[in-house]
C-alpha positions as CSV (number, residue, x, y, z in Angstrom):
1,M,19.2,-3.1,-5.4
2,P,18.8,-4.4,-1.9
3,L,16.2,-3.0,0.6
4,Y,15.5,0.7,0.0
5,K,14.0,1.7,3.4
6,T,12.8,0.2,6.7
7,I,10.4,2.0,9.0
8,T,9.3,0.9,12.4
9,P,6.2,2.9,13.4
10,N,5.8,0.9,16.6
11,S,7.1,-2.1,18.4
12,Q,4.6,-4.4,16.6
13,T,4.8,-3.0,13.1
14,V,7.6,-2.9,10.4
15,V,7.4,-1.4,6.9
16,K,9.9,-2.3,4.3
17,I,10.3,-0.7,0.8
18,W,12.2,-2.2,-2.1
19,K,13.5,-0.2,-5.1
20,I,13.2,-2.5,-8.2
21,D,16.4,-2.1,-10.1
22,E,16.8,-5.8,-10.9
23,S,15.9,-7.6,-14.0
24,Y,13.1,-10.2,-14.0
25,D,15.8,-13.0,-14.3
26,D,17.8,-11.6,-11.4
27,L,14.8,-11.3,-9.2
28,M,13.6,-14.8,-10.1
29,K,16.8,-16.8,-9.7
30,P,17.1,-16.8,-5.9
31,L,13.4,-17.5,-5.2
32,T,11.6,-20.7,-4.5
33,L,7.9,-20.2,-5.5
34,K,4.8,-22.4,-5.0
35,P,3.5,-23.8,-8.2
36,E,0.5,-21.5,-8.1
37,T,2.7,-18.5,-7.5
38,L,4.9,-19.4,-10.4
39,K,1.9,-19.9,-12.6
40,R,0.6,-16.5,-11.6
41,V,3.9,-14.8,-12.4
42,L,4.2,-16.4,-15.8
43,S,0.7,-15.4,-16.7
44,M,1.4,-11.7,-16.2
45,K,1.6,-9.8,-19.5
46,S,3.7,-6.9,-18.1
47,E,7.4,-7.5,-17.1
48,L,7.1,-4.4,-14.8
49,H,4.2,-6.2,-13.0
50,Q,6.2,-9.4,-12.8
51,R,9.2,-7.6,-11.3
52,G,6.9,-5.9,-8.8
53,F,5.4,-9.2,-7.8
54,L,8.7,-10.9,-7.4
55,S,10.2,-8.0,-5.4
56,V,7.5,-8.5,-2.9
57,R,8.8,-12.1,-2.4
58,H,12.2,-10.6,-1.7
59,L,10.7,-8.3,0.8
60,L,9.1,-11.3,2.5
61,A,12.6,-12.8,2.8
62,E,13.7,-9.6,4.6
63,F,11.0,-10.4,7.2
64,G,12.2,-14.0,7.4
65,Y,9.3,-15.4,5.4
66,T,9.1,-17.4,2.1
67,D,6.5,-17.5,-0.5
68,A,5.1,-20.7,1.2
69,D,4.3,-18.5,4.3
70,L,1.9,-16.3,2.3
71,F,-1.6,-17.1,1.1
72,Y,-4.6,-15.1,-0.2
73,D,-8.3,-15.3,0.8
74,E,-11.2,-15.3,-1.6
75,N,-11.2,-11.5,-1.7
76,G,-7.5,-11.4,-2.7
77,K,-6.3,-10.2,0.7
78,P,-2.9,-11.6,1.7
79,H,-2.4,-13.5,4.9
80,L,0.6,-15.1,6.7
81,H,0.3,-18.7,8.1
82,D,1.7,-17.6,11.4
83,G,-1.3,-15.3,12.0
84,R,0.5,-11.9,11.8
85,Q,-1.1,-9.2,9.6
86,I,0.4,-8.3,6.2
87,S,-0.3,-5.8,3.5
88,I,1.4,-5.5,0.1
89,T,1.8,-2.9,-2.6
90,H,3.9,-2.2,-5.7
91,S,3.9,0.7,-8.2
92,F,6.3,1.0,-11.1
93,N,9.8,0.5,-9.6
94,Y,8.9,0.4,-5.9
95,A,7.3,-2.2,-3.8
96,G,6.3,-2.2,-0.1
97,V,5.3,-4.7,2.6
98,I,4.0,-4.0,6.0
99,V,3.8,-6.7,8.8
100,S,2.2,-6.1,12.1
101,D,0.3,-7.7,15.1
102,N,-2.4,-5.1,14.3
103,L,-4.6,-4.7,11.3
104,I,-2.7,-2.7,8.7
105,G,-2.8,-1.6,5.0
106,I,-0.3,0.0,2.7
107,D,-0.2,1.7,-0.7
108,I,2.5,3.3,-2.9
109,E,1.6,5.5,-5.8
110,K,3.6,7.5,-8.4
111,Q,2.9,11.2,-8.1
112,R,1.2,12.1,-11.4
113,D,-1.1,15.0,-12.4
114,K,-3.6,12.6,-13.9
115,I,-4.9,11.9,-10.3
116,T,-7.1,15.0,-10.9
117,I,-9.1,13.1,-13.5
118,I,-10.3,10.6,-11.0
119,A,-10.4,12.8,-7.9
120,H,-14.2,13.1,-8.1
121,K,-14.5,9.3,-7.6
122,F,-12.7,9.2,-4.2
123,I,-12.9,12.8,-2.8
124,D,-16.0,14.2,-1.0
125,Y,-15.6,15.3,2.6
126,E,-11.9,16.3,1.8
127,L,-13.2,19.0,-0.6
128,D,-13.8,21.1,2.5
129,Y,-10.1,21.6,3.1
130,L,-8.4,21.0,-0.3
131,D,-7.3,24.0,-2.3
132,E,-7.0,23.3,-6.1
133,N,-4.8,26.4,-6.5
134,A,-2.3,25.3,-3.8
135,N,1.1,24.2,-4.7
136,D,0.7,20.9,-2.9
137,Y,-2.8,20.1,-4.3
138,I,-1.6,17.1,-6.4
139,K,0.6,15.7,-3.6
140,K,-2.4,15.9,-1.2
141,L,-4.7,14.2,-3.7
142,I,-2.1,11.4,-4.1
143,A,-1.7,11.1,-0.3
144,I,-5.5,10.9,0.1
145,W,-5.7,8.2,-2.6
146,C,-2.9,6.2,-0.9
147,V,-4.6,6.6,2.5
148,K,-8.0,5.4,1.2
149,E,-6.4,2.5,-0.7
150,S,-4.5,1.4,2.5
151,L,-7.8,1.6,4.4
152,Y,-9.5,-0.5,1.8
153,K,-6.8,-3.2,2.1
154,L,-7.1,-3.1,5.9
155,F,-10.9,-3.1,6.0
156,A,-11.1,-5.9,3.5
157,T,-14.8,-5.4,2.7
158,P,-15.5,-5.7,-1.0
159,G,-17.4,-2.9,-2.7
160,V,-17.0,-0.2,0.0
161,S,-16.8,3.2,-1.6
162,F,-13.7,5.3,-1.0
163,K,-15.8,8.5,-1.5
164,K,-18.8,7.4,0.7
165,Y,-17.2,5.6,3.7
166,F,-13.6,6.7,4.0
167,F,-12.7,10.1,5.5
168,V,-9.2,11.7,5.8
169,I,-9.1,14.6,8.3
170,P,-7.2,17.8,7.3
171,F,-3.4,17.3,7.1
172,E,-0.2,18.9,5.8
173,I,2.3,16.9,3.7
174,V,5.1,18.0,6.1
175,D,3.3,16.4,9.0
176,D,3.9,12.9,7.7
177,S,0.8,11.6,9.6
178,T,-2.9,12.1,10.0
179,V,-6.0,10.3,11.1
180,A,-8.7,8.6,8.9
181,W,-12.1,7.2,9.6
182,I,-14.3,4.5,8.1
183,D,-17.9,5.2,8.7
184,Y,-19.7,2.0,7.6
185,E,-23.0,0.4,8.6
186,E,-23.5,2.7,11.6
187,K,-20.1,2.0,13.0
188,K,-17.1,4.3,13.0
189,Y,-13.5,3.0,12.9
190,R,-10.5,5.3,13.6
191,Y,-7.0,4.6,12.1
192,N,-3.6,6.2,12.5
193,I,-2.1,7.1,9.2
194,H,1.5,7.7,8.2
195,F,2.8,8.8,4.9
196,L,6.1,9.6,3.2
197,E,7.4,10.8,-0.1
198,F,10.5,9.6,-2.0
199,D,11.7,9.8,-5.6
200,G,8.4,11.1,-7.0
201,F,6.3,8.5,-5.1
202,T,4.0,8.7,-2.1
203,C,3.5,5.8,0.4
204,A,0.8,5.7,3.1
205,Y,0.1,3.0,5.6
206,A,-2.8,2.6,8.0
207,I,-2.6,1.0,11.5
208,A,-5.6,0.0,13.5
């Protein structure tokens, strides 16, 4: 399937989401990959992971980039050679890329009840407004996870704790946006957050 969705949060930022309906072979055929990229794809044990990885290269093409325009630093954070900011995500049969002049991060997650099992690992401040008996409790947990994952990608500081340093202020799913903070080493950083739901998935992206 071609591009699933394009979102333009502001004049400097574009989000593109791809629904991965294609086979591995169909995704691979039109691409020209760097040797190290090809090696990485071939080493992946899961075809689902391979297809997600390749669909990101198709999203790059939607932005006018090729695999050669993308590189990763020592922490695994993606960068573009032209200096623009980029963040990448894929989950099951969806992939997303955000490109901006600002610092950004993006995450897509499948909405699953099992999020409750790990909630204690990334929720603290948010317990003040979350209601376990509410109908949207699972969706809010997923949204908070996506927000904190997008913040982690944006902040690019290995080892920071989702629970200890990242804070998502109260929000409603219908609002489609909120504000989040990183409180780290006596400095506070504020980020605008947007999120959306589609086909049983949640996507959140953070913009500095």
